[in-house]
C-alpha positions as CSV (number, residue, x, y, z in Angstrom):
1,M,0.0,0.0,0.0
2,T,2.9,2.4,0.6
3,A,3.9,2.1,-3.0
4,W,0.4,3.1,-4.1
5,V,0.4,6.1,-1.7
6,R,3.7,7.2,-3.1
7,A,2.5,6.9,-6.7
8,I,-0.6,9.0,-5.9
9,G,1.5,11.6,-4.1
10,A,4.0,11.8,-7.0
11,G,1.1,12.2,-9.4
12,M,-0.4,15.1,-7.4
13,V,3.0,16.8,-7.4
14,L,3.2,16.5,-11.2
15,V,-0.3,17.9,-11.6
16,W,0.6,20.8,-9.3
17,L,3.8,21.6,-11.2
18,A,2.0,21.4,-14.5
19,G,-0.4,24.1,-13.2
20,C,2.6,26.4,-12.5
21,G,3.9,26.0,-16.0
22,G,3.3,29.6,-17.0
23,S,0.6,29.1,-19.6
24,E,-0.8,32.5,-18.9
25,E,-0.7,35.4,-21.4
26,P,1.8,38.1,-20.8
27,T,0.4,41.2,-19.1
28,S,2.1,43.6,-21.5
29,D,2.8,43.5,-25.2
30,P,6.5,42.8,-25.6
31,T,8.1,45.3,-28.1
32,P,11.0,44.0,-30.2
33,V,14.4,45.4,-29.3
34,A,14.9,47.1,-32.6
35,E,11.7,49.0,-32.2
36,M,12.6,50.1,-28.7
37,A,15.9,51.5,-30.0
38,A,14.2,53.4,-32.7
39,E,11.7,55.0,-30.3
40,S,14.2,56.3,-27.8
41,P,17.3,57.8,-29.4
42,E,20.3,58.3,-27.2
43,P,20.7,61.9,-26.0
44,A,23.3,63.8,-28.0
45,T,26.6,64.0,-26.1
46,E,27.7,67.6,-25.8
47,A,31.4,68.2,-25.8
48,A,32.7,69.5,-22.5
49,P,33.9,73.1,-22.8
50,E,37.6,73.3,-23.1
51,V,39.2,74.5,-19.9
52,P,42.4,76.4,-20.3
53,P,45.3,75.0,-18.3
54,F,46.7,77.1,-15.4
55,T,49.7,78.9,-16.9
56,E,50.6,81.6,-14.4
57,P,53.1,81.4,-11.6
58,V,51.4,80.6,-8.3
59,T,50.9,83.5,-6.0
60,I,49.8,83.2,-2.3
61,D,49.7,86.1,0.2
62,V,48.6,85.8,3.8
63,A,47.4,88.3,6.3
64,S,47.0,87.1,9.9
65,R,45.2,88.8,12.8
66,L,44.8,88.1,16.5
67,G,41.3,88.4,17.9
68,Q,40.4,89.6,21.4
69,D,40.7,85.9,22.5
70,R,44.4,85.8,21.2
71,R,43.4,83.2,18.7
72,L,44.7,83.6,15.1
73,T,42.7,84.0,11.9
74,V,44.4,83.6,8.6
75,Q,43.1,85.3,5.5
76,G,44.8,84.8,2.1
77,E,44.7,85.8,-1.5
78,T,45.8,83.6,-4.4
79,N,45.5,83.3,-8.1
80,L,44.8,79.6,-7.9
81,P,41.5,78.3,-9.5
82,H,38.2,78.4,-7.6
83,D,37.7,75.3,-5.3
84,T,41.5,74.5,-5.1
85,R,42.0,72.7,-1.9
86,L,44.6,74.1,0.5
87,Q,45.9,73.2,3.9
88,V,46.6,76.0,6.3
89,L,49.1,75.1,9.1
90,V,50.0,77.3,12.1
91,E,53.0,76.1,14.1
92,R,54.5,77.5,17.4
93,E,58.3,77.5,16.9
94,L,59.2,77.0,20.5
95,S,57.1,73.8,21.1
96,G,56.3,72.6,17.6
97,V,52.6,72.5,18.5
98,R,50.5,72.7,15.3
99,W,47.0,73.6,14.3
100,R,45.7,72.9,10.8
101,E,42.6,73.4,8.7
102,R,41.7,72.4,5.2
103,V,40.0,75.1,3.1
104,S,39.1,75.8,-0.5
105,V,39.8,78.9,-2.6
106,A,36.7,81.0,-3.3
107,Q,36.8,84.1,-5.4
108,G,40.5,84.4,-5.2
109,G,40.8,84.1,-1.5
110,F,40.4,81.9,1.6
111,V,39.9,82.2,5.4
112,A,41.0,79.7,8.0
113,G,40.9,79.7,11.8
114,P,40.7,80.7,14.5
115,F,43.8,78.8,15.5
116,G,45.2,78.3,19.0
117,P,44.0,77.0,22.3
118,G,41.0,78.4,24.1
119,S,43.3,80.4,26.3
120,G,44.9,82.1,23.3
121,L,48.3,81.9,21.7
122,P,51.2,82.4,24.1
123,D,53.9,84.9,23.3
124,G,56.5,83.7,20.8
125,G,57.3,83.0,17.2
126,Y,54.9,81.2,14.9
127,R,54.9,80.1,11.2
128,V,51.8,80.1,9.0
129,T,52.2,77.7,6.0
130,V,49.7,77.5,3.2
131,E,50.0,74.4,1.0
132,V,48.3,73.4,-2.2
133,Q,47.3,69.8,-1.7
134,E,48.2,67.0,-4.1
135,G,46.3,66.7,-7.4
136,S,44.7,63.4,-6.2
137,V,42.6,65.2,-3.6
138,Q,41.6,68.1,-5.8
139,P,38.1,68.3,-7.4
140,A,37.8,67.4,-11.1
141,S,37.3,71.0,-12.1
142,V,40.7,71.9,-10.5
143,R,42.5,68.9,-11.9
144,A,41.3,70.0,-15.4
145,R,43.2,73.2,-14.9
146,L,46.2,72.1,-12.8
147,G,46.7,68.6,-14.2
148,E,46.2,65.2,-12.5
149,D,49.5,65.6,-10.6
150,N,49.4,69.4,-10.4
151,E,51.9,69.4,-13.3
152,Q,50.7,72.9,-14.4
153,L,51.8,74.6,-11.2
154,Q,54.8,76.8,-11.7
155,G,56.8,79.5,-10.0
156,P,59.1,79.9,-7.0
157,L,56.5,78.4,-4.5
158,V,56.2,75.1,-6.4
159,E,58.1,72.0,-5.3
160,Q,57.8,68.2,-5.5
161,S,55.4,66.6,-3.0
162,R,57.2,64.8,-0.1
163,H,55.2,61.6,-1.0
164,G,56.0,61.6,-4.7
165,L,52.4,62.4,-5.7
166,G,53.2,65.3,-8.1
167,Q,53.8,68.9,-7.4
168,V,52.5,71.2,-4.6
169,A,52.9,74.9,-3.9
170,R,53.9,76.1,-0.4
171,F,54.0,79.6,1.1
172,T,55.3,80.3,4.6
173,K,55.2,83.5,6.7
174,R,56.7,84.0,10.1
175,F,55.3,86.2,12.8
176,L,55.7,87.0,16.5
177,V,53.0,87.3,19.1
178,G,53.6,89.4,22.2
179,S,53.5,92.8,23.8
180,E,57.2,93.3,23.5
181,T,58.9,93.3,20.1
182,R,61.8,90.9,20.1
183,H,65.1,91.8,18.6
184,T,65.4,89.7,15.4
185,Q,67.1,90.1,12.1
186,D,64.6,87.8,10.3
187,R,61.8,89.2,8.2
188,V,58.9,88.7,10.6
189,E,55.5,90.3,11.2
190,V,54.7,91.4,14.8
191,M,51.1,90.6,15.7
192,E,49.2,92.7,18.3
193,V,45.8,91.8,19.8
194,E,43.0,93.8,18.2
């Protein structure tokens, strides 16, 4: 009897599978591939406007100011393209303590800061360094002008990246913070609290 039960069970499974065979009509009218291609032409690809390469020597100028809280704000001007990514670094010469911020050029300038601890910058010598970051981290619009490895950068501020990732440009300015002007023969700007 068990063989008979198995045969009936197997027959029911086959009937059930036959019912799932997909004999229904499709719900939508299939359109041949050739007709579909003719109905929806590909949009015309417009040529990207030619972007002129950056051909000027890089210029960067920095003006720093101390606020009432003795923290430093760095404002700069540059001829680098809009959206160029820069790193602004402020370093205390005596201790080597550093503060850094990444900014982008907007309308020929940039602003970074305020730098320093909450208690303000102690008296002493400081260096502000502005560096054009490697081409690999620049936006596509900037790479179109400066090149994939910033190879279009030129001028006295341009040097090879420390990591071998193309060229960078670096500008450094030294200044002193304090109420007494120190005797120095270096070219240095003396900062006073506003």
